[in-house]
Every structure is written in C-alpha cells, then in structure tokens.
A tleap script that builds the chain and sets N, CA, C and O, in Angstrom:
source leaprc.protein.ff14SB
mol = sequence {
  NMET ASP ILE LEU ILE ARG ASP ARG GLY SER
  ILE LYS TRP THR ALA MET MET LEU PRO GLU
  HIE VAL LYS LEU LEU LYS GLU TYR ASP LEU
  ASN GLN SER LYS LYS MET LYS PRO GLU ILE
  ASP GLU GLN LEU LEU GLU LEU PHE GLU GLU
  THR ILE CYS GLU ALA MET ALA GLY ASP SER
  TYR LEU SER PHE THR TYR PHE LYS HIE GLU
  ASP PHE HIE LEU LEU ILE GLY LYS VAL HIE
  TYR ILE ASP THR TYR LYS ARG GLU LEU ARG
  ILE MET ASP TYR HIE ASN GLU LEU HIE ARG
  LEU LEU LEU ASP ASP LEU ILE ASP VAL ARG
  VAL CHIE
}
set mol.1.N position { -16.806 42.750 10.056 }
set mol.1.CA position { -15.322 42.607 9.234 }
set mol.1.C position { -15.551 41.821 8.111 }
set mol.1.O position { -16.200 40.776 8.156 }
set mol.2.N position { -15.010 42.310 7.035 }
set mol.2.CA position { -15.322 41.801 5.860 }
set mol.2.C position { -13.860 40.689 5.657 }
set mol.2.O position { -12.728 41.035 5.995 }
set mol.3.N position { -14.146 39.521 5.126 }
set mol.3.CA position { -13.218 38.540 4.729 }
set mol.3.C position { -12.928 38.616 3.227 }
set mol.3.O position { -13.854 38.616 2.417 }
set mol.4.N position { -11.650 38.680 2.856 }
set mol.4.CA position { -11.293 38.597 1.392 }
set mol.4.C position { -11.041 37.049 1.099 }
set mol.4.O position { -10.262 36.363 1.761 }
set mol.5.N position { -11.712 36.639 0.147 }
set mol.5.CA position { -11.339 35.286 -0.606 }
set mol.5.C position { -10.520 35.537 -1.541 }
set mol.5.O position { -10.939 36.280 -2.429 }
set mol.6.N position { -9.106 35.012 -1.649 }
set mol.6.CA position { -8.558 35.179 -2.963 }
set mol.6.C position { -8.568 33.777 -3.738 }
set mol.6.O position { -8.357 32.669 -3.245 }
set mol.7.N position { -8.877 34.103 -5.124 }
set mol.7.CA position { -8.898 32.934 -5.995 }
set mol.7.C position { -7.568 32.718 -6.557 }
set mol.7.O position { -7.104 33.657 -7.203 }
set mol.8.N position { -6.890 31.693 -6.438 }
set mol.8.CA position { -5.657 31.323 -7.046 }
set mol.8.C position { -5.456 30.955 -8.307 }
set mol.8.O position { -4.316 30.757 -8.728 }
set mol.9.N position { -6.678 30.800 -9.161 }
set mol.9.CA position { -6.856 30.126 -10.452 }
set mol.9.C position { -6.494 28.807 -10.579 }
set mol.9.O position { -6.942 28.017 -9.748 }
set mol.10.N position { -5.758 28.402 -11.470 }
set mol.10.CA position { -5.518 27.112 -11.627 }
set mol.10.C position { -4.580 26.212 -10.644 }
set mol.10.O position { -4.483 24.985 -10.647 }
set mol.11.N position { -3.811 27.297 -9.671 }
set mol.11.CA position { -3.094 26.622 -8.735 }
set mol.11.C position { -3.990 25.995 -7.576 }
set mol.11.O position { -3.515 25.092 -6.887 }
set mol.12.N position { -5.142 26.413 -7.378 }
set mol.12.CA position { -6.016 25.796 -6.467 }
set mol.12.C position { -6.238 24.317 -6.760 }
set mol.12.O position { -6.236 23.415 -5.922 }
set mol.13.N position { -6.456 24.185 -8.257 }
set mol.13.CA position { -6.826 22.725 -8.449 }
set mol.13.C position { -5.687 21.880 -8.806 }
set mol.13.O position { -5.930 20.680 -8.942 }
set mol.14.N position { -4.486 22.289 -8.983 }
set mol.14.CA position { -3.412 21.445 -8.989 }
set mol.14.C position { -2.874 21.065 -7.927 }
set mol.14.O position { -2.088 20.119 -7.974 }
set mol.15.N position { -3.179 21.743 -6.644 }
set mol.15.CA position { -2.855 21.242 -5.487 }
set mol.15.C position { -3.705 20.049 -5.041 }
set mol.15.O position { -3.220 19.284 -4.208 }
set mol.16.N position { -4.701 19.868 -5.434 }
set mol.16.CA position { -5.459 18.524 -5.441 }
set mol.16.C position { -5.338 17.433 -6.302 }
set mol.16.O position { -6.130 16.491 -6.307 }
set mol.17.N position { -4.361 17.537 -7.034 }
set mol.17.CA position { -4.100 16.493 -8.127 }
set mol.17.C position { -2.850 15.907 -7.890 }
set mol.17.O position { -2.031 16.577 -7.261 }
set mol.18.N position { -2.480 14.544 -8.354 }
set mol.18.CA position { -1.446 13.988 -8.133 }
set mol.18.C position { -0.347 14.594 -9.324 }
set mol.18.O position { -0.691 15.004 -10.432 }
set mol.19.N position { 0.956 14.543 -8.839 }
set mol.19.CA position { 2.134 15.114 -9.702 }
set mol.19.C position { 1.966 14.511 -11.184 }
set mol.19.O position { 2.285 15.158 -12.182 }
set mol.20.N position { 1.442 13.224 -11.232 }
set mol.20.CA position { 1.447 12.462 -12.480 }
set mol.20.C position { 0.525 13.259 -13.307 }
set mol.20.O position { 0.818 13.472 -14.483 }
set mol.21.N position { -0.371 13.637 -12.887 }
set mol.21.CA position { -1.918 14.150 -13.512 }
set mol.21.C position { -1.302 15.432 -13.962 }
set mol.21.O position { -1.385 15.706 -15.160 }
set mol.22.N position { -0.664 16.291 -13.109 }
set mol.22.CA position { -0.244 17.503 -13.547 }
set mol.22.C position { 0.594 17.410 -14.660 }
set mol.22.O position { 0.310 18.131 -15.616 }
set mol.23.N position { 1.823 16.483 -14.762 }
set mol.23.CA position { 2.533 16.396 -15.774 }
set mol.23.C position { 1.916 15.951 -17.106 }
set mol.23.O position { 2.245 16.385 -18.210 }
set mol.24.N position { 1.016 15.064 -16.867 }
set mol.24.CA position { 0.126 14.792 -18.198 }
set mol.24.C position { -0.697 16.037 -18.770 }
set mol.24.O position { -0.782 16.287 -19.972 }
set mol.25.N position { -1.231 16.708 -17.854 }
set mol.25.CA position { -1.855 17.936 -18.489 }
set mol.25.C position { -0.990 18.696 -19.083 }
set mol.25.O position { -1.316 19.143 -20.183 }
set mol.26.N position { 0.224 19.016 -18.572 }
set mol.26.CA position { 1.321 20.014 -19.143 }
set mol.26.C position { 1.533 19.438 -20.460 }
set mol.26.O position { 1.456 20.165 -21.451 }
set mol.27.N position { 1.803 18.154 -20.567 }
set mol.27.CA position { 2.166 17.394 -21.820 }
set mol.27.C position { 1.044 17.492 -22.742 }
set mol.27.O position { 1.413 17.676 -23.902 }
set mol.28.N position { -0.075 17.432 -22.593 }
set mol.28.CA position { -1.231 17.657 -23.352 }
set mol.28.C position { -1.508 19.071 -23.827 }
set mol.28.O position { -1.922 19.349 -24.953 }
set mol.29.N position { -1.225 19.983 -22.806 }
set mol.29.CA position { -1.266 21.445 -23.360 }
set mol.29.C position { -0.026 21.703 -24.535 }
set mol.29.O position { -0.146 22.315 -25.596 }
set mol.30.N position { 1.070 21.101 -24.045 }
set mol.30.CA position { 2.243 21.386 -25.172 }
set mol.30.C position { 1.877 20.747 -26.492 }
set mol.30.O position { 2.051 21.367 -27.542 }
set mol.31.N position { 1.306 19.359 -26.468 }
set mol.31.CA position { 1.058 18.937 -27.813 }
set mol.31.C position { -0.082 19.553 -28.453 }
set mol.31.O position { -0.134 19.429 -29.676 }
set mol.32.N position { -1.039 20.216 -27.855 }
set mol.32.CA position { -2.103 20.893 -28.560 }
set mol.32.C position { -1.596 22.251 -29.296 }
set mol.32.O position { -2.284 22.978 -30.013 }
set mol.33.N position { -0.446 22.395 -29.003 }
set mol.33.CA position { -0.036 23.988 -29.532 }
set mol.33.C position { 1.075 23.524 -30.602 }
set mol.33.O position { 1.611 24.385 -31.299 }
set mol.34.N position { 1.357 22.422 -30.711 }
set mol.34.CA position { 2.549 22.073 -31.774 }
set mol.34.C position { 1.771 21.967 -33.096 }
set mol.34.O position { 0.652 21.467 -33.213 }
set mol.35.N position { 2.557 22.534 -34.124 }
set mol.35.CA position { 1.918 22.625 -35.469 }
set mol.35.C position { 2.638 21.344 -36.068 }
set mol.35.O position { 3.718 20.887 -35.693 }
set mol.36.N position { 1.745 20.817 -37.165 }
set mol.36.CA position { 2.122 19.611 -37.933 }
set mol.36.C position { 2.413 19.971 -39.298 }
set mol.36.O position { 1.726 20.797 -39.898 }
set mol.37.N position { 3.353 19.416 -39.787 }
set mol.37.CA position { 3.703 19.654 -41.304 }
set mol.37.C position { 2.751 18.856 -42.147 }
set mol.37.O position { 2.657 17.637 -42.006 }
set mol.38.N position { 2.007 19.567 -43.068 }
set mol.38.CA position { 0.910 18.839 -44.040 }
set mol.38.C position { 1.625 17.895 -44.953 }
set mol.38.O position { 2.768 18.177 -45.316 }
set mol.39.N position { 1.014 16.747 -45.370 }
set mol.39.CA position { 1.639 16.072 -46.385 }
set mol.39.C position { 1.440 16.447 -47.650 }
set mol.39.O position { 0.318 16.835 -47.974 }
set mol.40.N position { 2.500 16.398 -48.601 }
set mol.40.CA position { 2.321 17.177 -49.839 }
set mol.40.C position { 2.427 16.025 -50.866 }
set mol.40.O position { 3.451 15.342 -50.847 }
set mol.41.N position { 1.613 15.800 -51.611 }
set mol.41.CA position { 1.413 14.773 -52.643 }
set mol.41.C position { 2.203 14.738 -53.905 }
set mol.41.O position { 2.698 15.857 -54.041 }
set mol.42.N position { 2.523 14.006 -54.827 }
set mol.42.CA position { 3.307 14.167 -55.820 }
set mol.42.C position { 2.773 15.051 -56.824 }
set mol.42.O position { 3.588 15.661 -57.516 }
set mol.43.N position { 1.459 15.236 -57.035 }
set mol.43.CA position { 0.905 16.054 -58.039 }
set mol.43.C position { 1.080 17.486 -57.583 }
set mol.43.O position { 1.256 18.308 -58.482 }
set mol.44.N position { 1.059 17.924 -56.318 }
set mol.44.CA position { 1.541 19.245 -55.795 }
set mol.44.C position { 2.753 19.499 -56.078 }
set mol.44.O position { 3.092 20.597 -56.519 }
set mol.45.N position { 3.613 18.486 -55.858 }
set mol.45.CA position { 5.147 18.623 -55.949 }
set mol.45.C position { 5.378 19.127 -57.537 }
set mol.45.O position { 6.098 20.086 -57.815 }
set mol.46.N position { 4.693 18.373 -58.478 }
set mol.46.CA position { 5.020 18.430 -59.835 }
set mol.46.C position { 4.304 20.159 -60.216 }
set mol.46.O position { 4.758 20.899 -61.089 }
set mol.47.N position { 3.411 20.407 -59.532 }
set mol.47.CA position { 2.908 21.844 -59.791 }
set mol.47.C position { 4.013 22.843 -59.321 }
set mol.47.O position { 4.398 23.752 -60.056 }
set mol.48.N position { 4.495 22.641 -58.096 }
set mol.48.CA position { 5.386 23.473 -57.554 }
set mol.48.C position { 6.624 23.488 -58.556 }
set mol.48.O position { 7.086 24.589 -58.854 }
set mol.49.N position { 7.136 22.444 -59.044 }
set mol.49.CA position { 8.128 22.312 -60.165 }
set mol.49.C position { 7.747 23.324 -61.306 }
set mol.49.O position { 8.441 24.294 -61.612 }
set mol.50.N position { 6.677 23.012 -61.836 }
set mol.50.CA position { 6.266 23.859 -62.905 }
set mol.50.C position { 6.348 25.498 -62.673 }
set mol.50.O position { 6.747 26.367 -63.448 }
set mol.51.N position { 5.890 25.595 -61.487 }
set mol.51.CA position { 5.599 26.900 -61.257 }
set mol.51.C position { 7.099 27.737 -61.044 }
set mol.51.O position { 7.284 28.881 -61.459 }
set mol.52.N position { 8.041 26.983 -60.369 }
set mol.52.CA position { 9.268 27.247 -60.205 }
set mol.52.C position { 10.158 27.436 -61.624 }
set mol.52.O position { 10.898 28.406 -61.786 }
set mol.53.N position { 10.007 26.513 -62.495 }
set mol.53.CA position { 10.659 26.647 -63.854 }
set mol.53.C position { 10.031 27.781 -64.547 }
set mol.53.O position { 10.755 28.527 -65.205 }
set mol.54.N position { 8.797 27.990 -64.476 }
set mol.54.CA position { 8.208 29.267 -65.173 }
set mol.54.C position { 8.696 30.515 -64.730 }
set mol.54.O position { 8.973 31.421 -65.516 }
set mol.55.N position { 8.840 30.621 -63.203 }
set mol.55.CA position { 9.297 31.897 -62.723 }
set mol.55.C position { 10.862 31.798 -62.879 }
set mol.55.O position { 11.404 32.869 -62.606 }
set mol.56.N position { 11.605 30.939 -63.194 }
set mol.56.CA position { 13.244 31.093 -63.560 }
set mol.56.C position { 13.094 31.547 -65.018 }
set mol.56.O position { 13.842 32.474 -65.327 }
set mol.57.N position { 12.433 31.171 -65.796 }
set mol.57.CA position { 12.442 31.535 -67.177 }
set mol.57.C position { 12.066 32.988 -67.282 }
set mol.57.O position { 12.627 33.778 -68.041 }
set mol.58.N position { 11.018 33.302 -66.418 }
set mol.58.CA position { 10.490 34.714 -66.705 }
set mol.58.C position { 11.098 35.735 -65.610 }
set mol.58.O position { 10.768 36.917 -65.522 }
set mol.59.N position { 12.116 35.028 -64.727 }
set mol.59.CA position { 12.912 35.997 -63.832 }
set mol.59.C position { 11.742 36.645 -62.888 }
set mol.59.O position { 11.683 37.859 -62.692 }
set mol.60.N position { 10.910 35.804 -62.379 }
set mol.60.CA position { 9.615 36.380 -61.572 }
set mol.60.C position { 10.130 36.017 -59.963 }
set mol.60.O position { 10.914 35.099 -59.722 }
set mol.61.N position { 9.649 36.749 -59.111 }
set mol.61.CA position { 9.459 36.440 -57.675 }
set mol.61.C position { 8.538 35.500 -57.385 }
set mol.61.O position { 7.496 35.519 -58.040 }
set mol.62.N position { 8.712 34.552 -56.421 }
set mol.62.CA position { 7.983 33.772 -55.783 }
set mol.62.C position { 7.810 33.846 -54.454 }
set mol.62.O position { 8.771 34.247 -53.798 }
set mol.63.N position { 6.710 33.527 -53.836 }
set mol.63.CA position { 6.549 33.118 -52.471 }
set mol.63.C position { 6.569 32.047 -52.156 }
set mol.63.O position { 5.821 31.268 -52.748 }
set mol.64.N position { 7.426 31.565 -51.104 }
set mol.64.CA position { 7.557 29.935 -50.476 }
set mol.64.C position { 7.162 30.163 -49.261 }
set mol.64.O position { 7.528 31.063 -48.506 }
set mol.65.N position { 6.153 29.051 -49.026 }
set mol.65.CA position { 5.562 28.759 -47.744 }
set mol.65.C position { 6.300 27.401 -47.366 }
set mol.65.O position { 6.086 26.410 -48.065 }
set mol.66.N position { 7.178 27.327 -46.259 }
set mol.66.CA position { 7.743 26.137 -45.820 }
set mol.66.C position { 7.775 26.057 -44.202 }
set mol.66.O position { 7.630 26.982 -43.403 }
set mol.67.N position { 8.006 24.698 -43.953 }
set mol.67.CA position { 7.748 24.240 -42.538 }
set mol.67.C position { 9.095 24.000 -41.921 }
set mol.67.O position { 9.821 23.131 -42.404 }
set mol.68.N position { 9.474 24.701 -40.898 }
set mol.68.CA position { 10.989 24.392 -40.344 }
set mol.68.C position { 10.745 24.839 -38.889 }
set mol.68.O position { 9.923 25.697 -38.566 }
set mol.69.N position { 11.552 24.161 -38.046 }
set mol.69.CA position { 11.376 24.246 -36.553 }
set mol.69.C position { 10.125 24.270 -36.102 }
set mol.69.O position { 9.855 25.000 -35.148 }
set mol.70.N position { 9.329 23.627 -36.594 }
set mol.70.CA position { 7.886 23.326 -36.081 }
set mol.70.C position { 6.992 24.479 -35.948 }
set mol.70.O position { 6.228 24.790 -35.034 }
set mol.71.N position { 7.299 25.133 -37.244 }
set mol.71.CA position { 6.558 26.571 -37.656 }
set mol.71.C position { 6.524 26.626 -39.002 }
set mol.71.O position { 7.202 25.833 -39.655 }
set mol.72.N position { 5.693 27.610 -39.635 }
set mol.72.CA position { 5.444 27.744 -40.709 }
set mol.72.C position { 6.123 29.164 -41.106 }
set mol.72.O position { 5.941 30.101 -40.329 }
set mol.73.N position { 6.910 29.373 -42.295 }
set mol.73.CA position { 7.594 30.412 -42.728 }
set mol.73.C position { 7.367 30.857 -43.957 }
set mol.73.O position { 6.874 30.100 -44.793 }
set mol.74.N position { 7.671 32.078 -44.240 }
set mol.74.CA position { 7.228 32.676 -45.629 }
set mol.74.C position { 8.544 33.284 -46.180 }
set mol.74.O position { 9.241 34.050 -45.514 }
set mol.75.N position { 8.802 32.933 -47.304 }
set mol.75.CA position { 10.063 33.782 -47.989 }
set mol.75.C position { 9.645 34.182 -49.336 }
set mol.75.O position { 8.875 33.450 -49.957 }
set mol.76.N position { 10.069 35.247 -49.833 }
set mol.76.CA position { 9.837 35.961 -50.986 }
set mol.76.C position { 11.172 35.970 -51.887 }
set mol.76.O position { 12.186 36.355 -51.305 }
set mol.77.N position { 11.279 35.645 -53.050 }
set mol.77.CA position { 12.534 35.635 -53.768 }
set mol.77.C position { 12.478 35.123 -55.084 }
set mol.77.O position { 11.421 34.701 -55.554 }
set mol.78.N position { 13.624 35.132 -55.758 }
set mol.78.CA position { 13.825 34.452 -57.080 }
set mol.78.C position { 14.663 33.339 -56.804 }
set mol.78.O position { 15.615 33.517 -56.045 }
set mol.79.N position { 14.417 31.979 -57.406 }
set mol.79.CA position { 15.296 30.875 -57.367 }
set mol.79.C position { 16.496 31.155 -58.478 }
set mol.79.O position { 16.407 31.305 -59.697 }
set mol.80.N position { 17.646 31.168 -57.604 }
set mol.80.CA position { 18.896 31.329 -58.205 }
set mol.80.C position { 19.508 30.124 -58.652 }
set mol.80.O position { 20.247 30.225 -59.632 }
set mol.81.N position { 19.337 28.912 -58.088 }
set mol.81.CA position { 19.857 27.695 -58.565 }
set mol.81.C position { 18.996 26.449 -57.840 }
set mol.81.O position { 18.532 26.599 -56.710 }
set mol.82.N position { 18.844 25.323 -58.528 }
set mol.82.CA position { 18.211 24.314 -58.045 }
set mol.82.C position { 19.238 23.108 -57.904 }
set mol.82.O position { 19.668 22.565 -58.921 }
set mol.83.N position { 19.601 22.725 -56.731 }
set mol.83.CA position { 20.520 21.579 -56.373 }
set mol.83.C position { 19.933 20.508 -56.313 }
set mol.83.O position { 19.355 20.249 -55.257 }
set mol.84.N position { 19.885 19.467 -57.505 }
set mol.84.CA position { 18.937 18.242 -57.314 }
set mol.84.C position { 19.482 17.278 -56.505 }
set mol.84.O position { 18.781 16.492 -55.867 }
set mol.85.N position { 20.888 17.281 -56.480 }
set mol.85.CA position { 21.477 16.198 -55.387 }
set mol.85.C position { 21.205 16.485 -54.021 }
set mol.85.O position { 20.872 15.524 -53.327 }
set mol.86.N position { 21.276 17.599 -53.495 }
set mol.86.CA position { 20.705 18.152 -52.259 }
set mol.86.C position { 19.282 18.208 -51.832 }
set mol.86.O position { 18.815 18.294 -50.696 }
set mol.87.N position { 18.614 18.132 -53.145 }
set mol.87.CA position { 17.033 18.572 -53.225 }
set mol.87.C position { 16.926 20.006 -52.326 }
set mol.87.O position { 16.324 20.091 -51.255 }
set mol.88.N position { 17.483 20.864 -52.848 }
set mol.88.CA position { 17.538 22.331 -52.265 }
set mol.88.C position { 17.391 23.462 -53.274 }
set mol.88.O position { 17.911 23.406 -54.388 }
set mol.89.N position { 16.745 24.377 -52.894 }
set mol.89.CA position { 16.641 25.636 -53.664 }
set mol.89.C position { 17.509 26.440 -53.062 }
set mol.89.O position { 17.849 26.330 -51.884 }
set mol.90.N position { 17.961 27.407 -53.965 }
set mol.90.CA position { 18.855 28.579 -53.591 }
set mol.90.C position { 18.212 29.887 -53.958 }
set mol.90.O position { 18.220 30.187 -55.152 }
set mol.91.N position { 17.743 30.578 -53.230 }
set mol.91.CA position { 16.763 31.839 -53.490 }
set mol.91.C position { 17.179 33.085 -53.095 }
set mol.91.O position { 17.400 33.232 -51.893 }
set mol.92.N position { 17.339 34.027 -53.845 }
set mol.92.CA position { 17.839 35.407 -53.524 }
set mol.92.C position { 16.723 36.035 -53.259 }
set mol.92.O position { 15.772 35.997 -54.040 }
set mol.93.N position { 16.696 36.732 -52.056 }
set mol.93.CA position { 15.413 37.644 -51.758 }
set mol.93.C position { 15.510 38.995 -52.108 }
set mol.93.O position { 16.561 39.224 -52.707 }
set mol.94.N position { 14.714 40.076 -51.933 }
set mol.94.CA position { 14.765 41.486 -52.282 }
set mol.94.C position { 16.067 42.195 -51.946 }
set mol.94.O position { 16.391 43.210 -52.562 }
set mol.95.N position { 16.792 41.696 -51.013 }
set mol.95.CA position { 17.969 42.257 -50.203 }
set mol.95.C position { 19.077 41.527 -50.956 }
set mol.95.O position { 20.185 41.578 -50.422 }
set mol.96.N position { 18.990 40.986 -51.884 }
set mol.96.CA position { 20.045 39.995 -52.355 }
set mol.96.C position { 20.731 39.070 -51.442 }
set mol.96.O position { 21.858 38.652 -51.707 }
set mol.97.N position { 20.113 38.742 -50.407 }
set mol.97.CA position { 20.470 37.697 -49.605 }
set mol.97.C position { 20.178 36.133 -50.149 }
set mol.97.O position { 19.208 35.878 -50.862 }
set mol.98.N position { 21.019 35.259 -49.774 }
set mol.98.CA position { 20.858 33.923 -50.400 }
set mol.98.C position { 20.296 33.082 -49.327 }
set mol.98.O position { 20.809 33.141 -48.209 }
set mol.99.N position { 19.302 32.310 -49.552 }
set mol.99.CA position { 18.492 31.388 -48.803 }
set mol.99.C position { 18.709 30.091 -49.283 }
set mol.99.O position { 18.861 29.982 -50.500 }
set mol.100.N position { 18.759 29.048 -48.563 }
set mol.100.CA position { 18.772 27.658 -48.976 }
set mol.100.C position { 17.545 27.118 -48.240 }
set mol.100.O position { 17.417 27.248 -47.022 }
set mol.101.N position { 16.628 26.495 -49.038 }
set mol.101.CA position { 15.313 25.753 -48.809 }
set mol.101.C position { 15.439 24.485 -49.220 }
set mol.101.O position { 15.849 24.259 -50.359 }
set mol.102.N position { 15.125 23.525 -48.405 }
set mol.102.CA position { 15.086 22.064 -48.839 }
set mol.102.C position { 13.617 21.838 -49.622 }
set mol.102.O position { 12.626 22.488 -49.289 }
set mol.103.N position { 13.595 21.037 -50.490 }
set mol.103.CA position { 12.430 20.746 -51.213 }
set mol.103.C position { 11.357 20.111 -50.455 }
set mol.103.O position { 10.148 20.218 -50.658 }
set mol.104.N position { 12.062 19.316 -49.396 }
set mol.104.CA position { 11.125 18.612 -48.667 }
set mol.104.C position { 10.340 19.406 -47.415 }
set mol.104.O position { 9.406 18.917 -46.779 }
set mol.105.N position { 10.926 20.753 -47.197 }
set mol.105.CA position { 10.118 21.477 -46.446 }
set mol.105.C position { 9.055 22.449 -46.979 }
set mol.105.O position { 8.300 23.083 -46.242 }
set mol.106.N position { 9.056 22.505 -48.154 }
set mol.106.CA position { 8.052 23.254 -48.912 }
set mol.106.C position { 6.798 23.004 -48.654 }
set mol.106.O position { 6.549 21.814 -48.455 }
set mol.107.N position { 5.859 23.796 -48.586 }
set mol.107.CA position { 4.238 23.664 -48.322 }
set mol.107.C position { 3.617 24.225 -49.444 }
set mol.107.O position { 2.683 23.570 -49.906 }
set mol.108.N position { 3.918 25.318 -50.016 }
set mol.108.CA position { 3.236 26.015 -51.005 }
set mol.108.C position { 4.350 27.028 -51.731 }
set mol.108.O position { 5.151 27.761 -51.151 }
set mol.109.N position { 4.176 26.864 -53.096 }
set mol.109.CA position { 4.829 27.900 -53.901 }
set mol.109.C position { 3.938 28.688 -54.796 }
set mol.109.O position { 3.056 28.124 -55.443 }
set mol.110.N position { 4.135 29.953 -54.855 }
set mol.110.CA position { 3.228 30.832 -55.786 }
set mol.110.C position { 3.854 32.035 -56.305 }
set mol.110.O position { 4.577 32.718 -55.579 }
set mol.111.N position { 3.624 32.333 -57.508 }
set mol.111.CA position { 3.898 33.515 -58.423 }
set mol.111.C position { 3.572 34.814 -57.323 }
set mol.111.O position { 2.415 35.014 -56.953 }
set mol.112.N position { 4.660 35.625 -56.868 }
set mol.112.CA position { 4.428 36.746 -56.154 }
set mol.112.C position { 4.033 38.064 -57.089 }
set mol.112.O position { 3.798 39.149 -56.558 }
savepdb mol mol.pdb
quit
C-alpha cells in the first residue's frame, strides 16, 4: 500500500509560527518589494533644467523618467509650459495629450 505525502509548501511552516511572526514576515516581504525614489542633487536638477530649455528652444522630444505612486514611469513628449509657481512641467506627448509632471517627481530627463 502506497502512502502519499503532500507537501503544503510554506503553509506547513506558518502553522508552527506565532501569528505575530507571520505578520512580521509578511511586512518584511512587502517592504522588500517597495521601490524607493532616489535623491536628486542640485547639480542634476540644473542639468535637467538645461536639457529642458535646449529642447524647448529646438522643439525636441524628451524622455522623462519620474517616480509616482511608488513606481517608476516613462513619458516621452515636448515641454509645452513650465509653471514655476507650481513647480510643474506641462508636456505634450505624441498623441497631443497634455501631461502634468511635478519637478519633484523627476528622476531623469534625456533628449529622445
């Protein structure tokens, strides 16, 4: 007579743990998958500004990497307007859709 042993994976280990330990392990796993926004120094911000001004003068497309909602995003378009009061860029993409991008969310700006 054959006896089947079923492996329940991580379930068998959590049954032996205290609920507090299980909760801490889940929180640890969540924190490991979170993305963090890198710090941007003043020199890099000046380089972004210079790149944006040159692209506006030459009517060139730029690729913007920005951090929003705990993730990195990419936007390609032309800077239509810079709102210095709100610290925001207004960008027109290839489909002539307007996007608002906060300067504080910028990670990288490059000529496309």
